[in-house]
C-alpha positions as CSV (number, residue, x, y, z in Angstrom):
1,X,26.0,21.5,17.3
2,X,28.4,21.0,20.2
3,X,32.1,21.5,19.6
4,X,33.4,23.0,16.4
5,X,33.0,22.6,12.7
6,X,36.0,22.9,10.3
7,X,35.6,23.3,6.5
8,X,38.6,22.7,4.2
9,X,39.3,23.5,0.6
10,X,41.0,21.2,-1.9
11,X,44.4,22.4,-0.7
12,X,43.9,21.2,2.8
13,X,43.3,24.6,4.3
14,X,40.6,25.5,6.8
15,X,37.9,27.5,5.1
16,X,35.7,28.0,8.2
17,X,36.1,27.4,11.9
18,X,33.0,27.7,14.1
19,X,35.2,28.3,17.1
20,X,37.8,30.8,16.0
21,X,40.8,32.0,18.1
22,X,41.8,30.5,21.3
23,X,38.5,28.6,21.7
24,X,39.2,26.6,18.5
25,X,40.3,23.0,18.9
26,X,42.8,23.6,16.1
27,X,44.7,26.4,17.9
28,X,48.0,25.3,19.1
29,X,48.3,22.4,16.6
30,X,50.9,22.2,13.9
31,X,49.9,21.7,10.3
32,X,50.5,17.9,10.2
33,X,48.8,17.2,13.5
34,X,45.9,19.4,12.5
35,X,45.6,17.7,9.1
36,X,45.6,14.2,10.8
37,X,43.2,15.3,13.4
38,X,40.7,16.8,11.0
39,X,40.7,13.6,9.0
40,X,40.3,11.2,11.9
41,X,37.2,9.5,13.0
42,X,36.5,8.6,16.6
43,X,37.8,9.7,20.0
44,X,41.1,11.6,19.9
45,X,43.4,12.7,22.8
46,X,44.3,16.4,22.4
47,X,46.4,16.7,25.5
48,X,45.9,17.9,29.1
49,X,43.8,14.7,29.7
50,X,41.2,16.0,27.4
51,X,39.6,13.9,24.7
52,X,37.5,14.9,21.7
53,X,35.0,13.0,19.6
54,X,35.8,13.6,15.9
55,X,33.6,12.8,13.0
56,X,34.6,13.6,9.4
57,X,32.1,13.7,6.4
58,X,33.3,14.1,2.8
59,X,30.9,15.9,0.5
60,X,30.4,13.9,-2.8
61,X,29.6,17.0,-4.8
62,X,32.4,19.4,-3.7
63,X,34.9,17.0,-2.2
64,X,35.1,19.2,0.9
65,X,35.5,17.6,4.3
66,X,33.2,18.6,7.1
67,X,34.6,17.7,10.5
68,X,32.5,17.7,13.7
69,X,34.4,17.9,17.0
70,X,32.7,17.4,20.4
71,X,34.4,17.6,23.8
72,X,34.6,14.2,25.5
73,X,33.3,15.6,28.9
74,X,30.0,16.5,27.2
75,X,29.7,13.0,25.8
76,X,30.5,11.5,29.3
77,X,27.9,13.8,30.8
78,X,25.3,12.7,28.3
79,X,26.2,9.1,29.0
80,X,25.9,9.6,32.7
81,X,22.5,11.3,32.2
82,X,21.3,8.5,29.9
83,X,22.5,5.9,32.3
84,X,20.8,7.7,35.2
85,X,17.6,7.9,33.2
86,X,17.7,4.2,32.3
87,X,18.3,3.3,36.0
88,X,15.4,5.5,37.1
89,X,13.1,4.1,34.5
90,X,14.2,0.6,35.6
91,X,13.5,1.4,39.3
92,X,10.2,3.0,38.5
93,X,9.2,0.0,36.3
94,X,10.2,-2.4,39.0
95,X,8.1,-0.5,41.6
96,X,5.1,-0.3,39.3
97,X,5.3,-3.9,38.4
98,X,5.8,-4.9,42.0
99,X,2.8,-2.8,43.2
100,X,0.6,-4.3,40.4
101,X,1.8,-7.8,41.2
102,X,1.1,-7.3,44.9
103,X,-2.4,-5.9,44.2
104,X,-3.2,-8.7,41.8
105,X,-1.9,-11.5,43.9
106,X,-3.5,-10.0,47.0
107,X,-6.9,-10.0,45.4
108,X,-6.5,-13.6,44.2
109,X,-5.2,-14.9,47.5
110,X,-8.0,-13.0,49.4
111,X,-10.6,-14.7,47.2
112,X,-9.0,-18.1,47.6
113,X,-8.8,-17.6,51.4
114,X,-12.5,-16.7,51.4
115,X,-13.3,-19.8,49.4
116,X,-11.1,-21.9,51.7
117,X,-12.9,-20.5,54.8
118,X,-16.2,-21.4,53.2
119,X,-15.1,-25.0,52.6
120,X,-13.8,-25.2,56.2
121,X,-17.2,-24.1,57.4
122,X,-19.0,-26.7,55.3
123,X,-16.6,-29.4,56.7
124,X,-17.5,-28.3,60.3
125,X,-21.3,-28.4,59.5
126,X,-21.6,-24.7,59.4
127,X,-22.9,-22.8,56.4
128,X,-21.8,-19.2,55.9
129,X,-23.8,-16.9,53.6
130,X,-21.1,-15.4,51.4
131,X,-20.8,-14.3,47.8
132,X,-18.0,-13.4,45.5
133,X,-17.4,-10.7,43.0
134,X,-18.9,-11.9,39.7
135,X,-16.4,-9.8,37.7
136,X,-13.5,-11.7,39.2
137,X,-12.7,-15.0,37.4
138,X,-11.9,-16.8,40.7
139,X,-15.0,-15.1,42.2
140,X,-17.0,-16.6,39.3
141,X,-15.6,-20.0,40.3
142,X,-16.5,-19.4,43.9
143,X,-20.1,-18.4,43.1
144,X,-20.4,-21.5,40.9
145,X,-19.0,-23.7,43.7
146,X,-21.6,-22.2,46.1
147,X,-24.3,-22.9,43.5
148,X,-23.2,-26.5,43.2
149,X,-23.1,-26.9,47.0
150,X,-26.7,-25.6,47.2
151,X,-27.9,-27.9,44.4
152,X,-26.2,-30.8,46.1
153,X,-27.9,-30.0,49.4
154,X,-31.3,-29.8,47.6
155,X,-30.7,-33.2,45.9
156,X,-29.6,-34.7,49.2
157,X,-32.7,-33.4,50.9
158,X,-34.9,-34.8,48.1
159,X,-33.1,-38.1,48.5
160,X,-33.8,-38.2,52.2
161,X,-37.5,-37.3,51.5
162,X,-37.7,-40.1,48.9
163,X,-36.1,-42.6,51.3
164,X,-38.5,-41.4,54.0
165,X,-41.5,-41.8,51.7
166,X,-40.2,-45.2,50.6
167,X,-40.1,-46.3,54.2
168,X,-43.6,-45.0,54.7
169,X,-44.7,-46.9,51.6
170,X,-43.1,-50.1,53.0
171,X,-45.0,-49.6,56.2
172,X,-48.2,-49.1,54.4
173,X,-47.7,-52.3,52.4
174,X,-47.1,-54.1,55.7
175,X,-50.3,-52.7,57.1
176,X,-52.1,-53.5,53.9
177,X,-51.0,-57.1,54.3
178,X,-52.4,-57.2,57.8
179,X,-55.8,-55.8,56.8
180,X,-56.6,-58.4,54.1
181,X,-55.8,-61.2,56.5
182,X,-58.2,-59.7,59.0
183,X,-60.8,-59.3,56.3
184,X,-60.3,-62.9,55.0
185,X,-60.8,-64.2,58.6
186,X,-63.8,-62.0,59.1
187,X,-65.4,-63.0,55.8
188,X,-64.6,-66.7,56.5
189,X,-66.5,-66.3,59.8
190,X,-69.5,-64.7,58.0
191,X,-69.5,-67.4,55.4
192,X,-69.7,-70.2,57.9
193,X,-72.4,-68.3,59.9
194,X,-74.4,-68.0,56.7
195,X,-74.0,-71.7,55.9
196,X,-75.0,-72.6,59.4
197,X,-78.2,-70.5,59.1
198,X,-78.9,-71.7,55.6
199,X,-78.6,-68.2,53.8
200,X,-77.0,-69.0,50.5
201,X,-77.2,-65.4,49.2
202,X,-74.9,-64.3,52.0
203,X,-72.6,-67.1,51.4
204,X,-72.3,-66.4,47.7
205,X,-71.8,-62.7,48.4
206,X,-69.0,-63.4,50.9
207,X,-67.3,-65.7,48.5
208,X,-67.5,-63.1,45.7
209,X,-66.2,-60.4,48.0
210,X,-63.3,-62.6,49.2
211,X,-62.4,-63.3,45.5
212,X,-62.4,-59.6,44.8
213,X,-60.0,-58.9,47.7
214,X,-57.7,-61.7,46.5
215,X,-57.7,-60.5,42.9
216,X,-57.2,-56.9,43.9
217,X,-54.2,-57.6,46.0
218,X,-52.7,-60.0,43.4
219,X,-49.7,-60.7,45.6
220,X,-48.6,-57.1,45.4
221,X,-48.2,-57.1,41.6
222,X,-49.0,-53.9,39.7
223,X,-50.2,-55.9,36.7
224,X,-52.7,-58.6,36.0
225,X,-54.1,-60.5,33.0
226,X,-57.3,-59.9,31.1
227,X,-58.6,-63.3,32.4
228,X,-58.0,-62.2,36.1
229,X,-59.5,-58.8,35.4
230,X,-62.7,-60.4,34.0
231,X,-62.8,-62.7,37.0
232,X,-62.7,-59.6,39.2
233,X,-65.5,-58.0,37.2
234,X,-67.7,-61.1,37.4
235,X,-67.2,-61.3,41.2
236,X,-68.2,-57.6,41.5
237,X,-71.3,-58.2,39.3
238,X,-72.2,-61.2,41.4
239,X,-72.5,-59.0,44.4
240,X,-74.4,-56.3,42.5
241,X,-76.9,-58.9,41.2
242,X,-77.8,-59.7,44.8
243,X,-78.8,-56.1,45.2
244,X,-80.5,-55.4,41.8
245,X,-81.7,-59.0,41.2
246,X,-83.4,-59.1,37.7
247,X,-83.0,-55.3,37.2
248,X,-79.4,-55.8,36.1
249,X,-78.2,-57.9,33.1
250,X,-74.7,-58.1,31.8
251,X,-73.3,-59.3,28.5
252,X,-69.6,-60.0,28.3
253,X,-67.8,-60.7,25.0
254,X,-64.1,-61.4,24.7
255,X,-62.0,-63.4,22.3
256,X,-59.9,-66.3,23.7
257,X,-56.4,-65.1,22.4
258,X,-56.5,-61.9,24.5
259,X,-57.2,-63.5,27.9
260,X,-53.5,-64.0,28.6
261,X,-52.6,-60.4,27.7
262,X,-50.8,-58.6,30.6
263,X,-52.6,-55.3,31.5
264,X,-52.5,-52.8,34.5
265,X,-54.7,-53.8,37.4
266,X,-58.2,-52.2,37.8
267,X,-58.5,-51.3,34.1
268,X,-62.0,-52.7,33.5
269,X,-63.7,-53.2,36.9
270,X,-63.9,-49.4,37.7
271,X,-65.6,-48.9,34.3
272,X,-68.2,-51.5,35.1
273,X,-68.7,-50.1,38.6
274,X,-69.3,-46.6,37.1
275,X,-71.9,-48.1,34.7
276,X,-73.7,-49.8,37.6
277,X,-73.6,-46.9,40.0
278,X,-74.1,-43.9,37.7
279,X,-76.0,-45.5,34.8
280,X,-78.2,-48.4,36.0
281,X,-78.8,-47.6,39.7
282,X,-80.6,-44.3,39.1
283,X,-82.8,-45.9,36.5
284,X,-86.1,-47.1,37.9
285,X,-86.5,-50.2,35.7
286,X,-82.8,-51.2,35.8
287,X,-80.8,-51.8,32.6
288,X,-78.3,-53.7,30.6
289,X,-74.5,-53.5,30.5
290,X,-72.3,-54.7,27.6
291,X,-68.7,-55.5,28.2
292,X,-66.5,-56.1,25.1
293,X,-62.7,-56.7,24.8
294,X,-61.5,-56.6,21.2
295,X,-58.1,-56.5,19.5
296,X,-57.3,-54.3,16.5
297,X,-53.8,-54.4,15.2
298,X,-51.3,-53.4,17.9
299,X,-54.1,-52.0,20.2
300,X,-56.5,-53.6,22.7
301,X,-59.9,-52.0,23.4
302,X,-62.0,-52.3,26.5
303,X,-65.5,-51.1,26.1
304,X,-68.2,-50.8,28.7
305,X,-71.6,-49.6,27.5
306,X,-74.9,-49.2,29.4
307,X,-78.4,-48.1,28.6
308,X,-78.7,-46.1,31.8
309,X,-79.6,-42.5,32.5
310,X,-76.6,-41.0,30.7
311,X,-75.4,-37.4,31.1
312,X,-74.6,-34.3,29.0
313,X,-71.0,-34.7,28.0
314,X,-70.7,-31.0,27.3
315,X,-71.6,-30.0,30.8
316,X,-69.6,-32.6,32.7
317,X,-66.0,-33.7,31.9
318,X,-65.8,-36.9,33.8
319,X,-62.1,-37.4,32.9
320,X,-61.4,-34.4,35.0
321,X,-64.0,-34.6,37.7
322,X,-64.5,-38.4,38.1
323,X,-61.8,-40.0,40.3
324,X,-62.0,-43.5,38.7
325,X,-62.0,-42.5,35.1
326,X,-59.4,-39.8,35.7
327,X,-57.2,-42.4,37.5
328,X,-57.5,-44.9,34.7
329,X,-56.8,-42.3,32.0
330,X,-53.7,-41.0,33.7
331,X,-52.3,-44.5,34.4
332,X,-52.8,-45.6,30.8
333,X,-51.1,-42.5,29.4
334,X,-48.2,-42.8,31.8
335,X,-47.8,-46.5,30.9
336,X,-48.5,-46.5,27.1
337,X,-48.1,-42.9,26.0
338,X,-50.4,-40.2,24.7
339,X,-51.8,-42.3,21.9
340,X,-53.7,-44.4,24.5
341,X,-56.3,-43.4,27.0
342,X,-60.0,-43.2,27.9
343,X,-62.8,-42.0,25.6
344,X,-66.3,-41.2,27.0
345,X,-69.5,-41.0,25.0
346,X,-72.9,-40.3,26.6
347,X,-76.4,-39.0,25.9
348,X,-79.0,-38.1,28.4
349,X,-81.6,-40.9,28.7
350,X,-79.8,-43.2,26.3
351,X,-76.8,-44.3,28.2
352,X,-73.0,-44.1,28.3
353,X,-70.1,-45.7,26.5
354,X,-66.6,-45.8,28.0
355,X,-63.7,-47.1,26.0
356,X,-60.0,-47.7,26.9
357,X,-57.3,-48.1,24.3
358,X,-54.0,-49.7,25.3
359,X,-51.1,-51.3,23.4
360,X,-51.2,-55.1,23.3
361,X,-47.6,-55.2,24.6
362,X,-46.9,-53.6,27.9
363,X,-43.6,-51.7,28.3
364,X,-40.9,-53.9,29.9
365,X,-40.3,-51.6,32.9
366,X,-44.0,-51.7,33.9
367,X,-44.2,-55.5,34.2
């Protein structure tokens, strides 16, 4: 304890003084002053510009008064030290906070400047290869921005390619429009030459071929009707009968209500062409082809059956190897879904049966 401790008895006398003699605070005080001093509480002036801090505590059990006296200069020294300590802590805290703030803001502004330079390079048409720290939040934003820019460039490139292919397709359509006109004119010349030389077979073949071209083009439409598809098949068979004569016979069965149904182009003719080329043509004595179009519920069935040479269905998957059947199958599935498509049945020496199932109603977007 700093200072002195005085203990008093019930009569007001001092029982014990921790600083006896001249060092005692009480030396030199008269009895009244001493008694008042020992019972005071707070800062007391003891003369000679010296102050003391006095604190008195009364014991509940004995009734004695214990007085603590501390020189004021010691308290002032502690106050100065405490103030100095607080000031130093404040300065140190300010320096640490300032340093941390500088480092933090510098990292943020450096990343932002890096991102700004990247954006400026994009604006100038230059592309810098940069990357950001994935652990930094702003760096994560920068990396995501770069990813978005790259995806946008890829989409833009794909768009340009699509536009280029569209222009190519338009050019091909224009060329395709020129070729039929040339063919029509050529066929017309052949027809009149055949008429002039009295060759009706050639005239009929030319007319059938001209009809095939007209129906195939169909004014650029992607769809046709069952009636027009049958007309295309009949024109094709008319040409083949000139080649095979009596070796080829065809039976076509179709109900009147389905003739106006809208279907994709070239759905039936390639099946008939396959039956003629791969089924009947290799057969020495020729053969017969049955064409049936039936309706069952929401589905429409196109069936082409021949009694030609046939093939082993286990050894040859014509839906994967045959261009015509593969093309029909893929177009039907893309248009109507996986529940529709082409089914092939065949036996060696007995013939082949090809069936196509489609919905009676074509999707609106495909019309």
